[in-house]
Structures are given as structure tokens and as C-alpha cells.
N, C-alpha and C positions, 0 to 999 in steps of 0.2 A: 750192820742192818740197813743203814742209809744207802750203802752201795748196792745191796740186794734189791731194795725198794726201787732205786733208780733204774737198775737193769730190768726189773719186771715191768716198770712203766715204759721203758724204751721198747721192750719186746711187744707190749700191748699196742703201742703206737704203730710199730712196723706191721703188725698183723692187720690193722685196720686202716692202712695208709690210703687205700682207694677212697674210703669214706671221708677222709680229711684232706683230700687234695683240693686245691682251689678250682673254681669254675667261673667262667664268664658267661652271663646270660644277657644278651643285648649289650648295653653299656654298663651293666651292673656286675661288679666283681664280688663273688661270693667266697668266703674263706674256706668253705667245705661243701660237701655234697648232701648235707642233711637239712631238710626243710620240715616245718610243722605243717601238716595238712589242714585244710579248712574244716572246721568242726562247729556245727551250730550249738550255741551255748545259751541262747534266749535270756540274756542277762542285761540288756540295755534298759533304758527307761521306757515307759509306755509309749512315748513319742519318738522312739528310735535313736536316742542319743547314747553314745558310748559313755561308760561310767569309770570312776576311779578304780573300782573292783576289776573292771576289764583291763585297765592299764596295768594293774599288778599282774594279772594273768598273762598278758602278752609279754610284759617285761621279763617274766621268769624264764621264758623260752630263750630269749637273747642271753640272759645271764647264764643259762645252762648250756650254752654252746651251739645252739642251732644257728646256722648261717643265714637261713631264710625263714621268715614267718609269713604264712598266708592266713588271713583272717577268716572267720566264719563267713558264710554267705551274707552279703549286705544288700538290702533291697534298694532298687534303683529309682522308683517313682512312687507317688502317692495315689496311684490308681490301683492297679491289680498286681503289682510286683511282690508285695509283702507276703511271706509264707507263714510266719509264726508270730504270735504275740511276744512282745519284748525282744524282737529281732532288731539289730541295729540297721540304720539306713545311711545312705548318702544322697537322699532325695531333696534336701534343702541345706541352706547354709548353716543352720544351727547344728544339724547333724555333722556336717563337715567340720565345724569348729570343735565339736566334742571329740573327734578323732585325733586332733593335734597332740594332746598330751600322751595318748597311746603311742603314736608314731615317735614322738620325741624320746619316750622312755626306752623303746626298742633301739633307736639309733644311738642312745647314750652308751649302750653296751656293745656297739659295733655290729648290731644285727641289721638285717634288711627286712622290710615289711611290705607286702602287697595286700591290697583289698580285693577280696573275691566279690564280683558283681553278680547278683542273682535275681532272676525273675521267676517266681514260683509257678506262675500260670495256673493250670487246672489243679495243681496240688496245694494251693493255698488253703491253710486250715486256721489261720488267724490273721485277719486283716481289718483293722478298724476303719480303713478308708473307703471300702466298698463292701456291699452285701453280697455281691455276685463274684464268681470266679470266671476267668477267661482262659481259653486254650485255642489250639488251631481248629478244633472241631468240637461239636457237642457230643463228646464221648465220655461216659462215666469212668473215672479212673479206677483201676483195680485196687483191691486191698482196703485197709483201714487207715484212718488218720493215726498219727503217732502220739500215744498218750504221754510220753515223756517230753513232748513239746506242746502239751496242753490240748491235744486233739481228742476227739471222741467220735466213734462210729465211722460210717462210710464217708468218703469224700463227696462233695456236692457235684451235681451235674454242671459242667462249665458251659458258658456261652461261647460260640465260635467268634473269634476276633474278626472285626472288619479290617480292611486295608488301612484305614485311618488309625485304628487302634494298634495295628502292627507298627506303623510309622511312629506313633507315640512311644511305644515300648522301645524301639531302637533309639529314639532321642533320649529316653530315660537312661539307657546304658551310657550314651555319649556324655550326658551332663553329669552323671554319677562319676564317670572316669575323670572328667575335668575337676570336679570337687575333690576327688581323691588326690590328684596332683597338687591342688591348692593346699590340701591338708598336710602335704609332705610325704605321702606314700611314695615308695620307689617304683610302683607300678600297680597294675591290676591283673586279676585273673578273671576271665569271662567264664561263667559257669554254664557249660554246654552239656552237662552230664546229669546222671542220677534221676532222670525223669522230670526235671524242671522244664521251664518253657521251651528253651532252645532244643532240648532233647525230645520234647513232645512233638515239635515240628519235624524232627528227624525221623521219628518212629512211625512206621506206616499205619499201624492199627489205631493210633491216636490222632493221626493227620489224614483226614478224609477229604481234604480240600481239592478243588478242581481248578484253582487259579495258579499263579506263578509260584506260590509257596507250597503246593501240594503235587502229588503224583510221583514223578521221577525222583530218584535219590538226589540229583542235582537241585531240583526244586525244593525238596525238603531240607536241604542244607542251606538254602538261600538266606534264611533269616540269620543263621549263625554268621555267614559271610558278611552280610550287611551290618550286623552288630560289630564285628571286628573292624570293618572299615570305618564305621562311624566313631568308634572309640579311638582308633588311631588318628583320625582327623581332628578329634577334639583335644588331643594331648600332644606334647612335644615328641620329637623323634627319639629322644633319649629315655623317655618314659617306657618302662617295660610293659608289654602286653602279652599275656599268656591265655591259653584256652584249656579248660578241663573237659575230658572226654571219658565216657564209660559205656558199657553195654547195660549192666544192671541198673536198676532204679530203686529208689527208697520204697516204692510200693510194688515192685516187680523185680525182686532181687536176682532171679535166675534168667532174666531176659538175655537173649543172644540176637545179634543182628542176623536177619533172615538170609542174607547173601554171604554170610561167613567171611572168609578172607577176601573175597571179591569186593564186598561192601567196604570192608576195612581199608582196602587199598584205595578205593575211590574217595572215601571220607578223608583219609589222611593225605592223599595227594592233593585234594582240594584245599584242606586246611594249610598244607605246607606251602601253598602258593600265596597265602595271605600274609599281611604285614604283622606277623606275630614273632615273639622272641623265644617262646618255649611252648611245649605241648605237655599237658599233665594227664596221664592215663591212670585210671583206677579200676581195680578188680579186687575180689576178696583176697586172693593170693596172687600177687603180681607176677610171680615166676611161672604160674601154671599156663598150659596151652589155652589160648583164647577160644578155640573151637575143637571139640572132640577130645580124644585121649592123648594126642600128640600134636606136634607143630609148635609154631612160635607163640609167645605170649602177646598180649595186646600191646604192651610197651615196645616189644621187639618189632611188631608190625608197624607201629607208628614210626619207629626209628628208621625203617626202610624207606619211608616216603616223605620225611621231612628233613630239612637241613639244619633246623634249630635244635637245641637240647631238649631231650625228653625226660620228664620227671615222672617216675613210677611210684605208685601208691598201692598198698595192699598187703597187710601182715608183714611188713618189712622191719618191724621191731625185732624180728629174728635177724641178728647181725650177720649170720652166715648166709642167709638168703639175700640180704641186702648187698653184701659184698659180691655174691655170685651174679646178681643182676648187673652190677657195674662191670665185673670182670668179663662177663660174656658180651659186653657192649650192647645189652638190651635197652639200657637207659643211661643217662648221663648223671642224674642225681635222683634221690629218693625222698619221699615224704612220709612222715609218721603221724598216725592219728592216735590209736590206743597206746602206743609206746610213749608218745609225748604226754598224754594224759596221766599215764602211770608215773612218769618221771619227767618233769620239765627240764631236768639236767641230764637227759638220756645221753647226749653226746659226751658230756664231761665224765659220766659214769663209765661209758664204754672206753674212753681214752685212758682212764685210770684203772681199768680192770675191776671196777666195783660192781656188785651184784645189781641186777635189774629185775624187779618183781613183775609178775603177771598183772595184766590190766584187771582192775577191780570194777565190776559192773555196777556196784553200789554207788559209784560216782555219778551215774546217770539216772538213778531211781530215787524217788518217783518222778522227779523233774530233772532234766539234764542241764541244769543251770549252775552257775558258780556258787550260789548260796548253798545249794544242796551238796555240792562237791566239798566245799569247805567244812560243812557240818559233819559230813561222813568221815572225812580225814581226821577231824578232831575226836570224834567218837571212837574211831579205831585206835588212835594214839592213846586215848585214855584207857581203853580196854587192854592194850598191850602193857600198860604200866601196872595193872592190877596183879 
């Protein structure tokens, strides 16, 4: 029986060899191609400090075999960056110090951890620091605030940012990155996706500016470029810097870039010229064509235009699809959201050939925080024992 079990384990490992091959991202050596995607958990203290519960949560992914962990979006300043109540920050030294135990716990199990730096802009729905929201232009965001992040009703009408406020936002990213390095993080991911501030500047219908930050696609990309450069200048050369990119937004899920592949080529060619170490693309299903019924995926388009590793996200808890994305060289590594929430030990389960359950949406309802998730898991376990 032991010989049979050993053979089955070897066969499972061989079948998934691409996912468990090592990878170098900048100066960071990853033991495999499996990352935890950034997922908002609204479980920090009211003043934005990471908690012991959060340390348990992030540690579990490292114990479970993920080579890289990317944190939830972390707000960068105490002006207009915060998007949600109980969101963690890196906007002051107390918040920095609260992240150190989290980082240490991940490192203790051989994991690597990056802080995702996020400015919510016009999509802020919970910010105790300011009563107003800011964006590139005074354009009412589409959709409704997210109730599972304690939002209610329509988004507020944002005020258009002045050039001084843009400069302050850029400096917020730079200082948050510096604090992340001081806290021991292996790097940062700049959140340029999902409809938040940098994406608002990129998107033509939310950016109606007529200055150097509006109009042409190059101008609308300028804020992202300046943030990347400021972050790189505020950290060491060995500190990993990545960028997340998407078409869809949390308030406009089906959005597509107006210029299709032409826009994608220009966006990724520009980002590829910046001092970044990887690019993270996210779509609902990462292997699907980015535009229309056929053609390349968004990750594949990115990989054509950047020389750094591409991290693909989107329903890749389906191991067959994950392996296919890597085998077709559409991406270099993958990140899991729902799969990681369902099983913090997803990599270990895959390697051992153990079953992996479907994601349970009860983990995010009514509030998508760690307290609700823990309670839901306990209730399900108790029900299964009856």
C-alpha cells in the first residue's frame, strides 16, 4: 500500500510539474508558480493596523504551499486613498509596525509576501480621513457600493483632483512602498486595476481631463508610470515592484478597452518599459480571449509586450486551465483568489492528489471579513457532524 501511495503521489507531481517549477521574479526566488491573489478582507483595526487574526490568515497560505502571497489592497495615505472601513494601511509607522508579525509568519514557512498598494479614488466607500472622494474628473461612478464591504447605495460624486493632489497621491504610493520595505515585505504590487484610482485615470469615460493626465492614452497612463517610478526610487533595487492590470472593474465588470488589442499593445509596451519586475493581469477567466470570440487572452497580450514575468489571474483554481496557461506560455505564474479562500493549502492538496472543494460564497456574506469566514466554517463543520 505504501508503494502504491508513493507511486500515485509521484504521478500527481509529474502531472502538475509546470505549476511547481521554481521561478525568479527580479531578485526574488519563488519555489513554485502559485501565488495568492490580493483579496480585500476588511479585518484590520479601525485605524488600519494589521491584526493577529490577519497574521494567522496569511501564514496559512505559506504553510499550505503557496510560493508567493500578495496582500489585500493596502491604502497608501490618510487623505483619499482608503477605500473601505477596516482596510489595512501603510500610511504611517504604526501601520508599518503592525505588518511585521504578518511578514515574519509568512517568511517562517518559506513563503514570500508582497504588499498590494491601493488608492481607491472615486470608488472609496469607507474613509474616516475625508468626507469627500477624489478622482481624475467629477464623473459619478457606475454601479452600487459593495454591501459585503459595508457599503450602501450609489457611489458619491467625486471631486476632480488638482495637480497638487495628484502629486500627493504619488508621494503616498512612494512612502507606503518605503514602509513596506521597512516592514520586511519582499516587494509591492501597485494596484492599477479593477476601477481604482490609477485605472480611473486610464479609462476615457472617467478621465475627462485636458491637462497632461488626460486625453491621449499616453497621458491617461502617465499617473501609473509616475507612481511606478516614484515607488522604484523610494525602495532598493532588489525590492520587487509589480503592477496589476485589468479591463473589468469592481463597479463595471464587463468593461473592455475601447481600442481592443491596439490599446492593450500600447498599454503593455509602456508598462514594459518601466522599472517593474512582473505584471499581473486579471480577467474573470484568464484563458479566454480578451476581445471578442477568439484571439489571445489578456495575459498572452501582456506577455507579448513585456520582458518581465506575467502573473495571470482568473478562475485558475481549475488546475487544468492553470497548467494550460503556463504550457501555452501565456503567463509565467498564476494567482488564485477563490481557490485560495476555499483551501489555504490548495498547492499541497494538488500535489498530494487530494480533493479540492468549490468556493463557498458564504465565506463573504454578509461581510467579507475574517470573522465572518471563521464563523461560517465553524457552523458548516458543526452541521457536517450532525
